[in-house]
C-alpha positions as CSV (number, residue, x, y, z in Angstrom):
1,M,30.3,121.7,62.3
2,P,30.2,125.8,62.9
3,K,27.0,127.0,62.7
4,E,27.8,129.4,60.0
5,Y,29.3,126.8,58.1
6,K,26.3,124.6,58.5
7,N,24.2,127.3,57.5
8,E,26.3,128.2,54.2
9,Y,26.5,124.5,53.2
10,Q,22.4,124.1,54.0
11,P,21.5,124.8,50.8
12,L,23.9,123.3,48.8
13,L,23.0,119.9,51.0
14,A,19.3,120.0,49.8
15,K,20.1,120.9,46.6
16,A,22.0,117.8,46.6
17,T,19.1,115.6,48.2
18,K,16.7,117.6,45.6
19,D,18.8,116.1,42.6
20,R,19.3,112.9,43.9
21,R,15.2,112.5,44.5
22,R,14.5,114.1,41.1
23,P,13.3,111.4,38.4
24,K,15.6,110.4,36.2
25,L,15.5,107.1,32.9
26,P,15.0,103.9,35.0
27,N,17.8,101.9,34.6
28,K,17.3,99.2,31.8
29,S,18.3,96.0,34.5
30,L,15.2,98.0,36.7
31,L,12.7,98.0,33.5
32,L,13.5,94.2,33.0
33,A,13.5,93.5,36.8
34,V,9.8,94.7,37.0
35,C,8.7,92.8,34.0
36,A,10.2,89.4,35.2
37,A,7.9,90.3,38.4
38,G,5.0,91.4,36.5
39,I,4.5,88.8,33.9
40,G,4.3,86.1,36.3
41,G,2.4,88.3,38.9
42,T,-0.5,90.4,38.7
43,F,-0.7,89.7,35.1
44,Q,-2.4,86.5,36.3
45,Y,-4.5,88.0,38.4
46,G,-6.0,90.4,35.7
47,Y,-5.7,87.5,33.2
48,N,-7.7,84.8,35.1
49,I,-10.2,87.7,36.1
50,S,-11.4,88.1,32.4
51,V,-9.9,84.2,30.9
52,I,-13.1,82.8,32.4
53,N,-15.8,85.4,30.7
54,A,-15.2,83.9,27.0
55,P,-16.1,80.2,27.5
56,T,-18.9,80.6,29.6
57,A,-21.5,78.7,27.7
58,Y,-19.0,75.6,26.8
59,V,-18.1,75.6,30.4
60,Q,-22.1,75.3,31.4
61,D,-22.6,72.5,28.5
62,F,-19.3,70.7,29.1
63,I,-20.9,71.0,32.9
64,N,-24.6,69.8,31.8
65,Q,-23.2,67.2,29.4
66,T,-20.9,65.8,32.0
67,W,-24.0,65.6,34.7
68,S,-26.0,63.5,31.9
69,K,-23.8,60.7,31.6
70,R,-22.7,60.7,35.3
71,Y,-26.6,60.7,36.9
72,Q,-28.5,59.9,33.7
73,T,-30.6,63.0,34.1
74,Q,-30.5,66.9,33.8
75,I,-28.7,68.9,36.1
76,S,-31.6,71.8,37.3
77,D,-30.7,75.5,36.2
78,D,-30.8,76.6,39.6
79,G,-27.8,73.8,39.7
80,L,-25.9,74.5,37.0
81,T,-26.0,78.3,37.7
82,L,-24.9,77.6,41.6
83,L,-22.0,74.9,40.0
84,W,-20.9,78.0,37.2
85,S,-20.7,80.3,40.1
86,T,-18.7,78.4,42.2
87,I,-16.1,78.0,39.6
88,V,-15.7,81.6,38.9
89,S,-16.3,82.5,42.7
90,I,-14.3,80.2,44.3
91,F,-10.8,82.1,42.8
92,T,-12.0,84.6,45.0
93,L,-12.1,82.9,48.3
94,G,-8.5,81.5,47.0
95,G,-7.2,85.1,46.4
96,L,-8.4,86.0,49.8
97,I,-6.3,83.4,51.4
98,G,-3.2,83.7,49.6
99,A,-3.8,87.6,50.2
100,M,-3.3,86.1,53.4
101,I,0.1,83.9,53.2
102,G,1.5,85.9,50.9
103,G,3.6,88.5,54.1
104,T,4.4,86.2,55.8
105,L,6.0,84.0,52.5
106,S,8.0,87.5,51.9
107,V,9.6,87.4,55.0
108,R,10.8,84.1,55.0
109,V,11.8,83.0,51.3
110,G,12.0,86.5,50.3
111,R,10.1,89.0,47.5
112,K,11.7,87.7,44.9
113,G,11.8,83.7,46.3
114,T,7.9,84.0,46.8
115,L,7.2,84.8,43.1
116,L,9.2,82.3,42.0
117,T,7.9,79.5,44.5
118,N,4.1,81.0,43.4
119,N,4.4,79.7,39.9
120,I,4.0,76.2,41.6
121,F,0.2,76.9,42.1
122,A,0.4,78.5,38.3
123,F,1.4,75.5,36.4
124,L,-1.0,72.6,39.1
125,A,-3.8,74.9,38.3
126,A,-3.4,75.1,34.6
127,L,-2.8,71.4,35.1
128,L,-6.1,70.4,36.6
129,M,-8.5,73.1,34.1
130,G,-6.7,71.6,30.9
131,L,-7.4,67.9,32.1
132,S,-11.5,68.3,33.6
133,Y,-12.5,68.3,29.9
134,P,-10.6,64.8,29.4
135,T,-11.4,63.5,32.3
136,G,-15.1,64.6,32.5
137,L,-14.4,65.5,36.1
138,F,-16.0,69.7,36.1
139,E,-14.9,69.9,39.9
140,L,-10.7,70.3,38.7
141,L,-12.5,73.4,37.5
142,I,-13.2,74.5,41.1
143,I,-10.2,73.1,42.6
144,G,-7.8,74.6,39.6
145,R,-9.9,78.3,40.1
146,F,-9.2,77.8,43.8
147,I,-5.6,77.4,43.5
148,S,-5.4,80.8,40.4
149,G,-7.2,82.6,43.3
150,L,-3.7,81.4,45.6
151,N,-1.5,82.5,43.3
152,A,-3.4,85.7,42.1
153,G,-3.4,86.2,46.2
154,I,0.3,85.9,46.5
155,S,1.7,87.6,43.9
156,I,-0.8,91.2,44.3
157,C,0.4,90.9,47.9
158,V,4.0,90.1,46.8
159,Q,4.8,91.9,43.9
160,P,3.6,95.3,44.6
161,L,6.4,95.0,47.9
162,Y,9.1,93.9,45.6
163,L,8.5,96.5,42.8
164,G,8.5,99.4,45.5
165,E,11.7,98.1,47.3
166,I,13.8,97.5,44.3
167,A,13.1,100.9,42.7
168,P,14.8,104.7,43.5
169,T,13.0,107.3,45.8
170,S,12.7,109.3,42.7
171,L,11.0,106.2,40.4
172,R,9.1,104.7,43.2
173,G,5.8,106.1,41.7
174,A,6.3,105.0,38.2
175,M,8.2,101.4,39.0
176,G,5.5,100.7,41.5
177,M,3.0,101.4,38.5
178,G,4.2,98.2,37.1
179,T,1.5,96.3,39.2
180,S,-1.7,98.4,37.6
181,I,0.4,98.2,34.2
182,F,0.2,94.7,34.6
183,I,-3.4,93.8,36.1
184,T,-4.7,95.7,33.2
185,G,-2.6,94.5,30.4
186,G,-3.7,90.5,31.8
187,I,-7.0,91.2,31.5
188,F,-6.7,93.1,28.0
189,T,-4.4,89.9,27.1
190,G,-7.7,87.5,28.4
191,Q,-10.0,89.1,26.3
192,V,-8.2,88.9,23.2
193,I,-7.1,85.4,23.9
194,G,-10.7,84.8,24.3
195,L,-11.6,86.3,21.2
196,R,-13.5,83.4,18.8
197,E,-10.9,84.0,15.9
198,L,-8.0,82.8,19.1
199,L,-9.0,80.6,21.2
200,G,-12.4,81.5,21.8
201,K,-14.0,78.2,20.0
202,E,-16.1,76.1,21.6
203,E,-13.2,72.9,21.2
204,Y,-10.5,75.5,22.4
205,W,-11.6,76.2,25.8
206,P,-9.9,73.8,27.7
207,I,-6.6,74.5,26.2
208,L,-7.8,78.6,27.0
209,L,-7.9,78.4,30.4
210,S,-4.2,76.2,30.7
211,T,-2.7,78.8,29.3
212,T,-2.3,80.9,32.6
213,C,1.4,78.3,32.4
214,I,2.5,80.6,29.8
215,P,3.0,83.5,32.1
216,A,4.5,81.4,35.1
217,F,7.3,79.6,32.5
218,L,8.3,82.9,31.6
219,Q,9.1,84.3,34.7
220,L,10.8,81.5,35.8
221,L,12.8,82.0,32.6
222,I,13.6,85.4,33.3
223,L,13.4,87.0,37.1
224,P,16.2,84.6,38.6
225,W,18.4,86.5,36.6
226,F,17.9,89.3,39.1
227,P,18.6,90.0,42.5
228,E,16.6,90.1,45.6
229,S,15.1,93.2,46.7
230,P,18.0,95.4,48.3
231,R,16.0,96.4,51.2
232,Y,15.3,92.6,52.2
233,L,18.7,91.6,51.9
234,L,20.3,94.5,54.3
235,I,17.6,95.0,56.9
236,D,16.0,91.8,57.4
237,K,19.0,89.4,56.2
238,G,22.2,91.7,57.6
239,D,23.7,90.8,53.9
240,E,25.5,93.9,53.0
241,E,26.9,92.4,50.3
242,G,24.1,91.7,48.4
243,C,22.6,94.6,48.6
244,K,25.7,96.5,47.4
245,K,25.5,94.0,44.7
246,A,22.1,94.1,43.7
247,L,21.6,98.1,44.2
248,K,24.6,98.0,41.4
249,Q,22.5,96.2,39.2
250,L,19.4,97.7,39.9
251,H,20.1,101.7,39.9
252,G,23.5,101.6,38.3
253,I,26.9,102.2,39.8
254,A,26.4,105.8,40.2
255,D,23.2,105.9,41.6
256,C,23.4,103.0,44.5
257,D,25.1,104.9,47.4
258,G,22.5,107.6,47.8
259,E,19.7,104.5,48.2
260,R,22.2,102.6,50.2
261,E,22.4,105.6,52.7
262,D,18.7,105.8,53.1
263,I,18.3,101.8,53.5
264,E,20.7,102.2,55.9
265,K,18.6,105.3,57.5
266,E,15.5,102.8,57.7
267,R,17.9,100.0,59.4
268,N,19.5,102.1,62.3
269,N,15.8,103.3,62.7
270,L,14.1,99.7,63.0
271,S,17.3,98.4,64.7
272,G,16.2,95.7,67.1
273,L,12.3,95.2,65.5
274,Q,10.9,91.6,64.4
275,A,9.0,92.3,61.6
276,K,5.0,92.8,62.6
277,K,1.5,90.5,62.2
278,P,-1.4,91.8,61.0
279,W,-3.0,91.9,64.1
280,E,-0.4,93.5,66.0
281,L,-0.7,97.0,63.5
282,F,-3.4,97.5,65.2
283,A,-2.2,97.4,68.6
284,D,1.1,100.4,67.3
285,R,-0.5,103.9,68.2
286,S,1.8,105.3,65.4
287,L,0.6,103.3,63.0
288,R,-3.4,104.0,63.4
289,W,-3.7,106.3,60.4
290,Q,-1.9,104.2,58.0
291,V,-3.7,101.4,59.0
292,L,-7.0,103.3,58.9
293,T,-6.5,104.7,54.9
294,I,-4.9,101.3,53.7
295,I,-8.2,99.5,55.4
296,L,-10.5,102.4,53.3
297,L,-8.4,102.5,50.2
298,N,-8.4,98.9,49.7
299,A,-11.9,98.4,50.1
300,A,-13.4,101.6,48.2
301,Q,-11.3,100.0,45.3
302,Q,-13.7,97.7,44.8
303,L,-16.8,99.2,45.9
304,N,-16.4,102.8,44.2
305,G,-18.4,101.3,41.5
306,I,-16.0,99.5,38.7
307,N,-17.6,96.4,39.2
308,A,-21.1,98.1,38.0
309,I,-19.9,99.7,35.0
310,Y,-18.6,96.5,34.0
311,F,-21.8,94.6,34.7
312,Y,-23.7,97.5,32.6
313,A,-21.6,97.5,29.7
314,G,-23.0,95.1,27.9
315,Y,-26.2,96.3,28.4
316,V,-25.0,99.6,26.9
317,F,-22.6,98.2,24.3
318,K,-26.4,96.6,23.3
319,Q,-28.8,99.8,23.8
320,S,-25.9,101.5,21.5
321,G,-27.3,99.5,18.5
322,I,-23.2,97.4,18.6
323,P,-24.4,94.2,17.2
324,S,-24.5,91.1,19.8
325,D,-21.7,89.6,18.3
326,K,-19.5,92.3,18.3
327,I,-19.7,93.2,22.0
328,P,-16.8,90.9,22.7
329,Y,-14.7,93.2,20.7
330,A,-16.1,96.0,22.4
331,T,-15.2,94.7,26.1
332,V,-11.9,94.7,24.5
333,G,-11.5,98.0,24.1
334,T,-12.7,98.4,27.8
335,G,-9.8,96.6,28.5
336,A,-7.7,98.7,26.0
337,C,-8.6,101.7,27.8
338,E,-7.9,100.6,31.4
339,C,-4.2,99.9,29.9
340,I,-3.6,102.9,28.5
341,T,-5.0,104.8,31.4
342,A,-2.3,102.6,33.5
343,L,0.5,103.5,31.6
344,T,-0.5,107.3,31.3
345,C,-0.7,107.1,35.6
346,G,2.5,105.4,35.3
347,M,4.3,108.8,33.0
348,L,2.5,111.0,35.3
349,I,2.8,109.8,38.7
350,D,6.1,111.1,39.6
351,C,5.3,114.5,38.3
352,L,2.1,115.2,39.2
353,G,2.1,113.3,42.8
354,R,-0.3,110.3,44.2
355,K,-2.5,112.6,46.0
356,V,-3.7,114.4,43.0
357,L,-3.8,111.3,40.8
358,I,-6.0,109.6,43.2
359,M,-8.2,112.3,44.2
360,G,-8.6,113.9,40.8
361,G,-9.5,109.9,39.9
362,Y,-12.3,109.6,42.6
363,T,-13.6,113.0,41.2
364,L,-14.0,111.9,37.9
365,M,-15.5,108.9,39.1
366,A,-17.8,110.9,40.6
367,I,-19.0,112.8,38.1
368,C,-19.2,110.0,35.9
369,C,-22.0,108.1,38.1
370,V,-24.0,111.2,38.1
371,L,-23.9,111.5,34.5
372,F,-24.7,108.1,33.7
373,T,-27.5,107.2,36.1
374,L,-29.2,110.3,34.4
375,T,-28.4,108.6,31.2
376,L,-29.5,105.0,32.2
377,T,-32.7,106.8,33.0
378,F,-33.6,108.6,30.1
379,Q,-32.2,105.7,28.1
380,E,-35.7,105.9,25.7
381,A,-35.3,109.7,25.4
382,S,-33.4,110.0,23.0
383,P,-31.4,108.1,20.3
384,V,-28.2,110.1,21.3
385,V,-28.5,109.1,25.0
386,P,-27.2,105.7,24.6
387,Y,-24.0,106.7,23.3
388,L,-23.4,109.0,25.7
389,S,-23.9,105.9,28.3
390,M,-21.3,104.8,26.0
391,V,-19.0,107.7,26.7
392,C,-19.5,107.5,30.2
393,V,-18.4,104.0,30.5
394,F,-15.3,104.8,29.4
395,A,-14.4,107.8,31.2
396,F,-15.3,105.9,34.0
397,I,-12.6,103.4,33.5
398,L,-10.4,105.8,33.0
399,S,-10.8,107.7,35.6
400,F,-10.7,104.4,37.6
401,G,-7.2,103.6,35.6
402,L,-5.9,107.2,36.2
403,G,-6.2,107.1,40.1
404,P,-7.7,104.4,42.6
405,G,-6.7,101.5,39.8
406,G,-2.7,102.5,40.1
407,V,-2.1,104.7,43.1
408,T,-3.5,102.6,45.8
409,N,-1.0,99.7,46.0
410,I,1.8,102.2,45.7
411,L,0.7,104.0,48.9
412,T,0.5,100.4,50.7
413,T,4.2,100.8,50.0
414,E,5.1,103.9,51.1
415,L,2.8,104.5,54.2
416,F,4.9,101.5,55.9
417,T,8.0,100.9,56.8
418,Q,10.2,97.7,56.1
419,N,9.3,95.6,59.8
420,S,5.4,96.5,59.2
421,R,4.7,96.7,54.9
422,P,4.6,92.8,54.5
423,A,2.1,93.1,57.3
424,A,0.4,95.6,55.7
425,Y,0.2,94.0,52.3
426,M,-1.5,91.1,54.4
427,L,-4.2,93.3,55.3
428,A,-4.5,95.4,52.4
429,G,-5.0,92.3,49.9
430,S,-7.7,90.6,52.5
431,V,-9.5,93.8,52.7
432,N,-9.6,94.1,49.0
433,W,-10.3,90.5,48.0
434,S,-13.2,90.3,50.6
435,S,-14.5,93.6,49.1
436,F,-14.2,91.8,45.6
437,F,-16.2,88.8,47.6
438,F,-18.7,90.8,49.4
439,I,-20.0,93.1,45.7
440,G,-20.1,90.3,44.2
441,L,-22.5,88.4,46.7
442,V,-24.5,91.7,47.5
443,F,-24.2,93.8,44.0
444,P,-27.3,91.7,41.8
445,F,-29.2,92.5,44.9
446,I,-28.7,96.2,44.7
447,V,-29.1,96.3,41.0
448,L,-32.4,94.1,41.2
449,G,-33.6,97.2,44.2
450,L,-32.2,100.5,42.8
451,K,-31.6,100.0,39.4
452,Q,-29.9,102.1,37.5
453,Y,-30.5,104.7,40.8
454,C,-27.4,102.0,42.4
455,F,-24.6,104.7,41.2
456,L,-25.6,107.0,44.0
457,V,-24.9,104.6,46.4
458,F,-20.9,104.5,44.3
459,L,-21.1,108.4,44.5
460,V,-21.8,108.8,47.8
461,I,-18.4,106.0,48.5
462,C,-16.1,108.3,46.0
463,C,-17.0,111.9,47.4
464,L,-16.3,110.2,51.3
465,V,-12.9,108.7,50.0
466,I,-12.0,112.3,48.1
467,I,-12.4,114.1,51.8
468,Y,-10.7,111.6,53.7
469,I,-7.8,111.7,51.5
470,F,-7.7,115.0,51.2
471,L,-7.5,115.4,54.9
472,V,-5.6,112.5,56.1
473,V,-3.6,111.3,53.6
474,P,-0.1,113.2,53.1
475,E,1.7,113.5,49.1
476,T,4.9,111.1,49.3
477,K,6.0,111.8,46.0
478,N,10.0,111.8,46.6
479,K,10.0,110.8,49.8
480,T,11.2,108.1,51.9
481,F,9.6,105.6,53.7
482,L,11.2,106.9,57.2
483,E,9.6,110.7,56.0
484,I,6.6,109.3,54.9
485,Q,6.3,108.2,58.6
486,N,7.6,110.8,60.2
487,E,5.3,113.0,58.2
488,F,2.0,110.8,59.9
489,Q,3.4,111.5,63.7
490,S,4.4,115.1,63.3
491,S,2.4,116.6,60.8
492,K,0.7,119.9,61.5
493,K,-2.0,118.5,61.4
494,R,-1.8,116.1,63.6
495,Q,0.0,117.9,66.7
496,I,0.8,115.0,68.8
497,G,1.2,115.3,72.8
498,C,3.5,113.1,73.4
499,S,5.4,110.4,71.3
500,D,8.1,107.2,72.2
501,G,9.8,104.8,70.5
502,A,7.2,102.1,70.7
503,G,4.1,103.8,69.4
504,T,2.7,107.9,69.5
505,I,-0.2,108.9,72.0
506,L,-2.5,111.3,70.5
507,L,-3.6,113.7,73.5
508,Y,-6.0,116.5,72.6
509,L,-6.3,118.9,76.0
510,K,-9.0,121.3,75.3
511,P,-10.0,123.6,78.0
512,R,-14.0,123.3,78.9
513,T,-14.4,126.7,80.2
514,K,-12.9,130.2,79.2
515,N,-10.5,130.8,81.7
516,N,-8.5,127.4,81.3
517,S,-9.6,126.2,84.8
518,S,-10.0,122.9,83.5
519,F,-9.2,120.4,80.4
520,S,-11.0,117.5,79.4
521,F,-9.1,114.8,78.0
522,S,-9.6,112.4,75.2
523,F,-7.8,110.2,72.8
524,V,-9.2,112.0,68.9
525,P,-8.4,112.0,65.6
526,A,-5.8,114.0,64.9
527,V,-6.5,114.9,61.8
528,I,-10.0,117.2,62.2
529,T,-7.5,119.5,64.7
530,S,-6.0,122.3,62.8
531,S,-4.8,123.5,65.9
532,L,-5.0,122.3,69.3
533,E,-5.8,124.2,72.6
534,V,-3.3,124.0,75.7
């Protein structure tokens, strides 16, 4: 094309691209596919985290009675605490193993295939936990919780993959927020179902723990009607006809061509490359900043103080004058708060962008850490202070849901291309579950040593994450996966000496003397260097 014509039509091409990426209302089929994936996916994760809290006393009584019948003696308090802690925490171990195998399964049997197969674990867990009481085997609770963790670990790894790959570029943020929305929805549902008016009575606790089979049944009923990920079909399987059919169903006939063009570009760019293993991500220099980013953000998602807030919530509600028998209803309020925030974030993310929301969320959390420390310290100073503490609890939860709770998973999807994305989710999931286990293990000692000042530790973590995101993480709104990858590799903040198809070498040449007579060569984090001296 002659240069003058190219220059003349360049604005028109840019406008067409911009119009294609402008947020539109999602196709009805796309929304239903998100719901089908979520109800048996991350909904299970949230549900199994919260549903175990309601029957705590009843399960402990069951363990005590079973132990007495079996060994004709009362179990010690330490033994009871150990068994109950095992029932609760074994879920985390299952989740860690599930995250490690989820990415591999998603490559071998597909994103949709993995989600459907994963329901086997949900049914098995429900059966074992339901049979624990009639058989008098509390060991079945431990095994059932472990298998529930496997189910949750696989779903929280594969569901964001599926949602990120079926969504059009302009709606990828909103659709990706489905992961967070269903997690918070699961937490809220578990809290509500566990109330005494529903299944929170002593005689109902085996049924309560078995209800995890209901979301699995719903997913098996609904998800088969929707297609596999179009990107998986075309890039991984080479199924052009299946990809075209999937795009038409999910995006509509009018909007499928543009998305197929983007998928074709990504396939051509990844031609001849196999799906990476998690450890191969560390060896690829072109992915070093993406890998570091997901490790830090997924660790911070668990270490930013949200677990501490939930730990202190009961104490704060009690200090505020809420009767002990009414505290479960206030706790339900925290779950509703998270749900509302996740929905709000879903509506804002494609307008404000990922970077603004996650930085804003961490900033508000840092402020809440300071205020919560002050209100807990001066709890007895005035009758008003406990109410201020309660406001801080809800403000912190709102801030978490607005940014870190939802955006972290979306960034894990967007910072990687097709051949490295499953491995990235395996790595991110492993870090997330490990951090979950670590904070559960260490947090009681932090509280014992620092008391309310433990929030100053979380303040430091939030501030460090804010600085890192500001300096390193690019805005990914309305960008294709290839564009995001290129931005990491060729950003003005990270000028690159040379690169090839296999990876990128960051070479920093800086003169030791003013006359440039000699140079020092070193590999450096290019984000720190705003301009290079050569």
